[in-house]
TORGUKE-592365 format. One record per residue (C-alpha): residue in one letter; x, y, z. Coordinates in steps of 0.001 Angstrom, whole numbers, plus 500000, padded with zeros to 6 digits. Each point is the difference from the previous one (the first is absolute). Layout:
# TORGUKE-592365
aXYZ/...
END
This chain:
# TORGUKE-592365
m500000500000500000/l502788502422500925/r501858499169496791/k496880500748497937/k499641503385501722/a503685500811499380/i499637499139496319/g496867502158499790/t501819502922501599/m502926499609497605/g497527499891497121/k498390503256501153/a503391501689500273/a500944498822496503/l496654501218498652/l500454503422501611/q503540500205498615/r498709499227496502/l497145502495500321/w502493502600501197/a502069499475496854/l496895500460497833/q498009502673501862/p502022501778502713/d497578502940500146/a497061497692500674/i501886498249502805/m500963503331501594/r496384501211499830/a498903496717501587/m502517500564502806/a498477503427500685/q496474498533499909/l501014497247502414/h501421502618502362/a496761502004499844/a497929496910500798/q502419498414502488/p502515502480501477/q501557497214502061/s501284498455496745/l502593502764499585/l502978497840501034/r499006497364497436/v499648502696497349/l503471501294500891/d501402496467499691/l498370499622496574/a501341503334498771/q503475499013501151/s499798496543498440/f499151501597496649/g502807502536500422/a497361502694499687/l499911501852503300/a501164503291498463/e497505499654497150/t497161499097502371/l500774503048502144/k499324502206496948/l496334498989499773/p497481502847500317/f498177498255502871/y501330502251502734/s498643498206503043/f501453496736498730/t503384501383498967/l500447501993503214/d499188496945502124/l502262497805497869/a502844502523500157/t499669500252503770/v500239496238500431/a502891499824497502/q501800502709501988/r499518498027503217/k501670497039498281/d502842502279498817/l499071499509496340/i499578503708499250/q500611503333501667/l496573501479500577/e500808503712500019/p501756500103496585/w497303497759498503/l497269502228501385/q501669503190498762/e500376498492496525/a496393498772499953/l498691503399501080/a502145501787497420/k498742497713497199/d496405500464501154/a500444503778500032/l501491499944496491/a497188497799498730/s497356502328501395/g501862503117498864/e500111501410503508/k502591500428502669/s499449497656502888/s499605501709503334/i499939496707501864/l502854499428502389/v500016496580501604/s502677498657502266/p500686496246500094/n498851499939503624/a496663501519499006/a499615497476497186/n500856497120502355/a497522501305502584/a497282500352497376/h500686496477498746/a499966498534503505/g496731501783500732/r498317498597496877/l501189496474500688/g499121500243503675/a496504501182499197/g499638497437497220/v498950502707497548/a501007499848496347/g498330503203498834/t501509500404496563/a497934503078499175/d500789501612503364/a503698499279499674/a500036501278496413/g498413503228501230/e502607500268502756/w502781499378497481/a498713502708497702/g499821502445502889/g496253499700500526/a498115499604503240/
END
């Protein structure tokens, strides 16, 4: 029974790897959707992004709640430096919108915000997107 489960798990990993090669954007969107539905899956999503060698690419997605949470966890695992990533993401967002960003976020504030969302069990993508864009 255990062997059958191990083979099934290996088959799923191989299938995901093949799908990644064919449709990386679809897999990244699915990761963001999984995070929105099940915020506790973030460590698994991080592991998947790393296994595909796509953490940097995944962190460029326009799903701000997802990417901020993922970046915070990646920073805690010493995979990225949060402050430079956040400054770059804000600068790109400001360029894309044609405005100067007036948002200043320290890594400690981002970590506190992330811990608060996970502690409360809230995955409010729309709320977090509004916060990211400087809204309420």
